C-alpha positions in Angstrom: 162.3 83.4 39.1 162.7 81.1 42.0 165.7 79.3 43.5 166.1 75.6 43.9 166.7 74.9 47.6 168.8 71.8 46.7 171.3 73.2 44.2 170.5 77.0 44.3 169.8 77.1 40.5 167.5 79.8 39.3 164.2 78.4 38.0 161.9 80.4 35.8 158.4 80.0 37.2 155.4 82.1 36.2 153.6 83.0 39.4 150.3 83.1 37.5 150.7 79.6 36.2 151.3 77.9 39.6 149.4 77.5 42.8 150.5 76.8 46.3 151.1 73.0 46.7 152.0 72.5 43.0 155.0 70.3 42.3 157.7 70.7 39.7 161.2 69.4 39.2 164.5 71.4 39.0 165.9 71.3 35.5 169.5 71.4 37.0 169.5 68.7 39.7 166.2 66.9 39.1 164.9 67.4 42.7 161.1 67.3 43.1 160.0 70.7 44.4 156.8 72.1 45.9 155.5 75.6 45.6 155.2 76.9 49.2 154.9 80.6 48.5 153.5 82.7 45.7 154.6 86.2 46.0 157.5 85.9 45.7 157.6 82.3 44.4 159.2 80.1 47.1 160.1 76.4 46.5 160.8 73.6 49.0 161.9 70.0 48.5 158.7 68.0 48.0 158.0 65.0 50.2 158.3 61.6 48.5 155.1 59.7 47.7 156.2 57.0 50.2 156.3 59.6 53.0 152.8 60.8 52.2 151.4 57.2 52.0 152.8 56.5 55.5 151.0 59.6 56.8 147.8 58.3 55.2 148.3 54.9 56.9 148.5 56.7 60.3 145.2 58.3 59.7 143.6 54.9 58.8 144.8 53.5 62.1 143.2 56.3 64.0 139.9 55.7 62.1 140.0 52.0 63.3 140.2 53.3 66.9 137.2 55.6 66.3 135.1 52.6 65.1 135.7 50.8 68.4 134.4 53.9 70.3 131.1 53.6 68.3 130.7 50.0 69.5 131.2 51.1 73.1 128.4 53.6 72.7 126.1 50.8 71.6 127.0 48.8 74.7 126.1 51.7 77.0 122.6 51.9 75.5 121.9 48.2 76.2 123.0 48.6 79.8 120.5 51.5 80.2 117.7 49.4 78.8 118.4 46.6 81.3 118.3 49.0 84.2 114.8 50.2 83.4 
């Protein structure tokens, strides 16, 4: 048994059928929940998909910055060739 963090309803969850990170919904209030602990089963309110997509966008922006660094490395090589 686990408790919904939103409405405190008791939810029957078999600890052998779930893994950490699995999502389920509360039958009482309908909240999307995530399994955050296994022994005992602990549930937390799951992030919305929109929140996760925003986090992914942030990672993509960082990747763009990393590409610029690669271009800078190429420029340094050309300067070394000119000096020789």
